Phi, psi and omega in degrees: 000123179284141179265153178291139175297146178296151178085010181267145178221127175246132180238137181225135181245135173229160179233086184293329178218163177298131178084004180233130172241140175240123175257121179251127183249134175236142175109235184224139169251111182218190182304324182280332183256343182304322177301325176295320178296315178301313179304315181296311182296316181298319177299316182291324182284340174270358182277198184259009183284157175252350178220134176232125178247128178254115181261110181257008187299336182257012175286150174267331179209140177224106185268180181300329180297327180296320177300317179299321177297317180293323177296317177297317181296323179297316177299316177296320179299316178299318180295325183263009180056041177247138178274125178250126176237142179243128177247102182283341182054226181265010179287107185298319182291326177293315179299315181300312182296319179294323177292319179298325182268002183051039177079336180055035182080004180279148176263119180254151178252000000 
């Protein structure tokens, strides 16, 4: 079984209900991939949805740069009257970062 090259990030969007978007991230969120995550979240936060859920449960790594992206996304969500929720799942690095930042005003599931 071939392993994924380091530094890869795959993002997938689904719309389970009207007004709700779920962004699922696989791979790693680090200095090199965080801009892609920001672009995806910013697009969804400028859209017509009222709820955005970010699923981090399948990430292998979530670094400090990811927290900065989430903090910016939370500010944009507040401005656009969108509810932003973060689901760290079993991703230990995401849970650790969210705990260290005491959520940073982020709503976790």
